[in-house]
C-alpha positions, 0 to 999 in steps of 0.5 A: 163894209158894204150892205146890198139890200135884198128885201125889207118887210114890216108886219104890224102885230098887236104886240107892235111892229115886226121888222124883217131885213135881208141883205147882203154884207161885202167886206172891203177888198184888200187890193183892188181887183181882188174879189170880195164874199157877200155874206147874206142875212136876214134880221127880224126885230120886234119880235118879243123873245129877241131879235132873230138871225139867219144866215144864208150862203148865196143870193138865191138862198136869202131871197127864199129864206126871207120868203120863208120867214115871212111865212113863219112869222105870219103862221103859214110856214114852220121856222126856217133854218139857215142855209150852209154857207 
């Protein structure tokens, strides 16, 4: 498995530190030259309820989704919905 970082942010809130990480995950190709698919994920840790997780279908969706998650956490936007993979 290979991880490809897309974006990392840290917010400091009265309840503690909140970490937002978006990255791509690719499985190792079974044969050389075989195409691998990359799925993108955003993880939020440090929120009181539980870690939150979003999946994105493409790199552009992951970048946009990361910004939407930041907007949601800072009160500037609604809670984002994951893009269809």
